[in-house]
N, C-alpha and C positions, 0 to 999 in steps of 0.2 A: 649669287643671283643675277638673273639675265634680267634686263630691262627693253622693253622695247620703246621705242622711240614715239613720244607723246608733244602733240605741239602747245604748248601753252604760251599767251603773249606776255612780254614784259608789260606792266603798270597795264592790264587789263586790256587791252584794245588796240594791239598789232594784232597782223595777218598770221595765220600759220604756217606753217614750212611746206606743206604740199610735197612731201617725200615720199617714196613707197617705203612702208616700216620696215625698218632694219633691227636687228639684234645686236648687241653689244653685251658680252659677258663682262659683267663690272668687275665680278669678285676677279675671275683670270686675268683680267687686264690690268688689274691692280695687284696682283701678286706679282706679273711679270714687270711692271715700273719699280717693284720694290726688289726684283731681283738684278733688274741694270744699275740702280743707282748702289746699290750694295756691293755689284761685281769691282772685280779687284781693276777690270778692263774700264772701267768709269773712266770719264775726263771731266774734271769739272770745269764749270764756266770760267773763264777769261775774259778781263774785260777789254773790249775791242778798242782798236786805235785807226779803224778803217773807216774810210767815205761812205756813206751812205748812198747810195744808187738805186736803191729800191726796198720797199716796205711792203708790208700785208695789212689790213684790216679785216678781222675777223671777228664773231660771235654773233649777236642778237639785234635787238631792235635799237638798244643804244648806240652801237656802232654803226649801225644801218643810216640812223638817223631820221627814222619814221616819220614823216609829216614835220620835219623842220621847218618848212613852210609850205605854202599852198600845193594843191593838191596836183598843179600843173607842173610841182618839180621833183616830181616822182620819177624814179631810173630803175632799172631791173626788174619791170613786171611784177612777179608775186613776191620779189625778195622786199620791193617796197621801202627802197631807198630814197635818201632825200639828197637835194643839189646842196642842200647847207649843212648836211652831215660832218661831224667833226673831222672824218678822214679827208675830205674836201678842202676843210679849211685847212686843216697839215698840210695837204701835197700844194695848194696855191701860196703858201706863206713863202715866198722866196728869202725874205730876209732870216728867217729864221736858218732856212738851209745852210746859207751863206756862212751863217753863225757856225752852224754845227759843223758844216763839211771843210771850213775855211775856205772855199771858192763859191764859185757861182754854180756849180756842181746841184740840181734839184731832182730827186728821187723820183723813179715812177711808182705809180700805185697800184696793187690788186686789191680790189675790194670786193670781199669774198660775204662778208655779214649778211645774214641773210633774217627778216624779221621772225621772229616767232620760235628760233630754232631753241632748242635745248641743248645739253652737253654731249648727248649721244648722237645728235643730228650734226653738231658741229666735227667730231670726231668723225662720222661717218660721209660728209657730205663735202667739207670746207676743206679738206687736206689733201686734195688730189695732186699727185707730182705733174712736173710739165711746167716748161718754159713760159715766159710771161706774155701775156696776149693781151693788145691794145684794149683800149674801151673794154674793159673787164665788166666795169660798174654797170653796162647795161645789161648783161649776162645774166640770167638769175641764178643756175646753177652749174657745175662742171667748168668750173672757173680753176684753171691750173694754179697751182701754188707760187709759182715762180722761182727767183732765184734770192729772196729778201736776206739783208742784214739783220732785219729786226720786224719785229710785228706787232700789234696793238690788239686786244681782246677783252671783250667785256659778254660775260656767260655767267650763268646762274639762276637769272629773274625766271627764267621759264622753268627751272626746275626747281624752283621754290612756288611755283603757281599762282602767281601771283596777279594772275589774268582771274582765277578764280576767289581769290580774296575778295579784291576790289569788287566782282559782281555779286558775291554773297554779302560783305559789309557796306558795301555804300549804293553800287548802281541796282542792283536786284533787278538787271534787266532779262534774264533769261533762265526760267526753272531755279531761282537762286537757293542755296542750300542755307544751314545756320552758321552763321560769323562766327559765334565762336570756337564752334568744332573744325571749320575749315582752318581758323588761327590756332588753334591746339596742334593742329597735323602739321603745320608749317612748323612749328615750335617740337613736335617730335623728330622730325627730320633732319633738327639742325641739332638736338640734343644726342640722338643717337649715331650722327657722323654719316649717315647716309648721302648727304648733301654736299657735304666736302668731300666725300668718297668721287662723286659725280664730278665736281667742278676740281677736283686735281687732276683725274683722270684727263680731263678735257685740256686744262693746262698742260699737263705733260706730255701728251701727243702733238699739240701744237709746237711745243718746244720743241719735240724730236723732229718733226715735219721741217722744222727751219734748221735744225743741224745738218738733215738729209738733203736740206733744199741746193745747197752749193755754193750759196751767196756770201756768208759769212768764213771769213778767215784769219784765224783758224774756224773751223766748225762751230767749235764750243764756244763761238765769240757772238753767237747768235743771242740777241736780246727779245724778249716777249713781257713788255709793257702792260697792264692790267691796272684799268682802273677799275673803282665800285661803283653804286646806284647812289640816287640821292635822296633823302626824304622827301617826300612830297608836301608836307605840311607845315606851317607853324604851329606849334601845337599848345601853345598859351593864350591865343588871343581868345575872348569869350564870344566875341562878335559872331564868330563861325557856327557856334552851336545853335543857330536858326537857320544855318542852311543846311539845306536837303535836297540831294542829288540821286533819289529815287527816280526810277526810269518813268514810272507809269503812275503818275502825281495823285493820283484819285484813288489808287489799290494798296490798299494794307495801311498798316501805320507809317508814319514818317520815320526815316532813318537818317538823322541830321548827323551833322560834323563834329560830334562833342568832341570836348579838350579829353575825355579818356580814350576814344575812340582813337583819335589822331594822335596821340602819344603812343598807345600800342602798333600802330602802322609804321610809326616813325621808328618805334624799337624793333619792329621785324625787319625793316631794311637796314637799322646800325648791324645787328646780329649778323645778316648775312653779308654784310660787308668784312665784318671781324672775321668770318670764317674764310672769306675771298682772300684777304690780307694772310690769313694764317697760311692758306694753303700756297699763296705766294710765296711766305716765307720759308715754307719748308721745300720748295723747287728752288729756291735762291740756288741751286749747286748748277742748274740746269737754264740760268738766267732768265728768270721769272723775276719781275720788278713791279712790286705795288705800286700805282701814283696816289698819292693821297692828296689833300686840298680840293677837293672840288665841292665837297660841304661848304666849305667856308666861302666859296664863291656865290653860292645861291642863298645864302642869308640875306633876306628883306627881299626875296624874288619866289617865294614858295606860294601854295594855296592858303589861304586865309591868313595873310600878313597884315597886320594895322592899317586901317588905309586904302588897304584893297580887298576888302572883303564884301564881295556881292554875290548874289544867286550865280553870275554867270562867270566871274573870275575872267575876263578876258582883256583885260587892257596890257599895256606893254611890259609893264615892271612884274609881270605874275611870266615867268619863263617857262612853265609847263602849259601846254594847250590845254583848254578846257572844250568839252564837250559843246559847248555851247559856240564855239568858234566857227565863224564862216571858213569854209574851203574853197574858193572861188576866187579867194584873193592873196595876196603873198606877204600882206600887211598883219603884224603882230598884235593887232589892239581891236577888231573887228570882231561882233559877234552877232548873234539873232538866229542862227540856222535850227530847227525843227529835226534834231537827230532821231525824236520817235517815230514822227513820219516816215522819215527816209530808212529807220529799221523796217517799220511794218511794209515800205511799198518793194524792200529789200527781201522779207520773208515772205510776201504773197502780193507777187507782180500782178499787177493788173487786177486786183480784186478791189481798190478803191476803200478798204478801212480809212478809217480815220483817225488820228490819234486821241484827237481833242475829244471824241466822242466815249473813251474808255472812260467809265464811272465807276462810282464805288459799287460793288454789287456785281458789275459785270465778269466773267471770267476774265484771266490775264492772256495776253497773246498766243502764249504756250498751250493753252488747251483750244485753241480754232484749228477748225480742219486744216489740214494740212502743215500745221506744224509741225506733226513727226520725224519730218524730215531732219529735225533739229533736236536730238534729242537732250543736248547739253551746250553749254556756252561755249564750249570748243569748237563743236561740231560749226557752231554758225561761226564762229570767228574764220574756221578752214576753209569754209563756202565762203566767206566775203575776201579770204586772201585769192583764191581761184577767181573770183571775180574779178579783182585786181589786174590778174596775169591775164583775164582773157577780154579781149576784144571784141566776142560776139556774146558775152552776157549784156540782157537787156535791162538789167534791172541796174540801177544808180548804187553802187557800194557806199554806205554811209562813210565817209572818210576820216571825217570829224568823231566817230566812234572809233576808229582806229588809229588815231594818231593822240588820243585824248591821253593823259599821266604820261606825255613824252617832251622832251625838250623843245623850245623853239630854236630857230639858226643862232638866234643872239646870242644863247647860253651854250650852243656847241661850238662858238667861236672860243669861249672858256675852255672848255673840255682839251681843244687844239692846243691852247697857250701852255696850260699845263705838261699835257701831253709832250710838247716841244723843249719845254724847260727840263722835263726829266731825261730824256733823251739826251739833250747835252751836258747834263749834270753828269751822266752814267759812263759817256764814251772817252776814251783818252785821247791824246793828241794823234791828229793824222799825220803827223811829222815821219819821215822816213829814218830818222836820225834817233835813234832809241836813248842816246847819252846827251840829249840836246839840253836836257833840264839841268844838268852839272856845269853849263857855259855860262849861268848868268852871269857870274860876278866880270867875266870878260867881254861879255858882249853887249852891255846895259850901263848905263849911268845916268844921272840926275835923277836920282829916284825922290820922291815925294806923295804923301799920302792926301787925297781931293775926295773927303766924303766917302769912305771905304774903298774907292777906287786908288790902287795903286800905279802910279803912272811915271814911266822911264823913256827914257831913250836907247834904243835896242838898235844893233847893227845887223840883219840882215847875210844872207849865207853870198850874196855879192857886194856884200860890204858897204850898200846903203843904209843909213842911218832913219829910223820912223819912230816916232812917237807911239807907244800903244798904253795899254792900261788893263788890269787885272783885276777883277773883284773882289776882294777879300772876304767879305761876306759868304762866300763859296768855300774858303781856302783854308781859313783858320777857324781854333776854337780855345776856348780856354778851359783848360783843366786842372789850374792850379796846385799848389802853390807855386806864383811866376812860370808857367809854363803855358806856352802856346804850341798848339800840335796842328797838324794838317785836319780839317774837320770831313766827317764823312757821316755824321749823324744830326739830323734838324734839332732834337732838342738840346744838343751842346752848341749849336750854331755860334760861328764867331758874333754876330752881329747880337744877339743875345744876352752877351757877357760883356764884350768889348766895346768903345766907344770908338768914335774918329779921330780921338787923339794919339793917333797912333804918328810915329816919329822914327827918324834913324839916329841913333847915336852918332855923333860927330866929334866929340871931345876925346875919344881915343881912337887911334888910327887902325888900330887892331883889332877893332869891334864894328867898325863902318857897317859892316853886312848886317849886322842885328836892328831887326824891326823890334822895336817899343809899344806898346799900348796899355792903354789904362784899363783894367777888367775888373767885374766884381767876381768876388767869390762866390761859388755857388752854396745855396742854402745859409747865407750870411743875411740873417734880416736886419743888422746893423747898416746895411749898407756899404761895410770897408770897400775899399778900393787898394786894390794892389798894381803894380806896375809889373809887366810880364814882356819877356823876350824871345823871340827866336832868330834864328841862323836863314839868311833869306835864300840861302842858297840850296835848303833843304825844303823850300818851299814852291820857288819861282823857277821855271827854266824857260828858255828860249828856242821857239820853234824855229825851225829853216828860214822860214818867209819874216823871221823877226820879231812875231809877236810873241808875247809873254804866254806860259801855259801855267795853270796854278790847278791842281788835282784836276787833273783833265778836263779843266774851263779854260777856254782857249779866248785869249784877251782881245780887244776891239781896238781901233785906231781911236787915238785920244782926240782927233779933232771933233769938236763937240756941236759944231754948226755948220751944216743942220746935225742933229743928233745921229751919232754912226749906227748904220744896220743893228752890228751884233748886239750892241747897249740896250736899244729897246728889248729884245730878250733878256739879257742880264736883269733888266728891271722887273720883267715879267717872274724870273725865276727867285728875286728877291721879294716879291710879294708872295711866295709860299711853294714854288715849284719845287722845291729841293727836297729830294728824299731823306 
């Protein structure tokens, strides 16, 4: 099938892409992808041990950070990027990059994500070859891909037509359709596999561009990190059943945010995320890595949370922007804007229509003279995006409409933390000595366990001793009986099976290199505890700088006053960043 790119904004209210219509033959490209992956010449992804000197962020409004704080923080023109988008949080976290790279190297950022882009537009607009361009986040389109070692991508929300869903089911702002029909249409796209095909192709093309970019060494070490989307609602709180976000208050029947509606919308987000995760897993051979954990971070901070349910929902504990939030402030807890009036002023500039005068029995605004220039909601969003990028447009764009259902800057900080934690946990040692891991016994001494941290005094390549520590939560798991092994799966992580009662056997000199821990057996409802051990040299190695490395996780200095930079990232990982 041949799909023409169409612009739908994630979460209903982002600007559209404003690119010339381009065609991508999805079926043909998918066959090429399959042929390439099955070719005898294909080289599998290899875990990198290279410093990150450059990274790229791709995708839609969730990467662009649309409206992450006030309208004065927009960059990139029609791309509608926000200065508090998570790519900027990532770029500016020098502590984390110091931890990941093992030194003060801070990578350059290429920011190509464009609000409203679909998978097709990602492929045709965001993967252009070329060297790094300074300050590229202020450029809307034609940003060179650069030579990154890794990329970050969110894609699929606009392919799922979530703007149409929210228009038809909640806002009913412009020529709304039937909510059930719209939801059933997305369900069909999920079930018949068409949505996954488009997302898979976009991921593959982005990873392929990374391999051709020339930054990763070897080229097959390029990584593409893919987070999912966030369920918007607490769907259990009955207080929200009385909230109605229908645009034109006096036109038609109310559209309350009922428990059933919120559950169904959250379920659709979950289904899209499952599809994205499956697509990423299928492309693991290309270095595509799904980043989980964001849903947990938003618990207690969604729309309709108990104690934070009101008509406007603009307080700071709600991490999504409300359409009632003011846009002339960078504060996250102010409200009171009349987006209905701003919408009328945009559609009918200078006509003097008053939103408050629209009453039951009067025609809806899309039946007024002049409204035919916007035959559907997507064309209206497209015009808004054009106004965002055109300083000559006189009508004021209702920016609070564009950023509704998008995270605030506070929330995007959590996205950055989890992404950086995943990056740290999926890159091997940057040591130039591949045999360093086998040198632990001869280069380290004075081992002890301190709250899941293994602390030792290790000698660096110049002969200087330094105390370092490595987080055992990230390194070993219990597989019983009596067996600890390096950990690679979150569900079998060490901290879930073993407690801090770990020690080195000092009774028998020949086995002093064995670490012993108290661990519970899986599926043992009696809580029976067993002891298990592992030879430490199979687990922990030493880098040339004397720091320990544990399954790709680089150690931190053990001086904790003040807390070491790397340890702060380690704690973030412990809170859920591990895959």
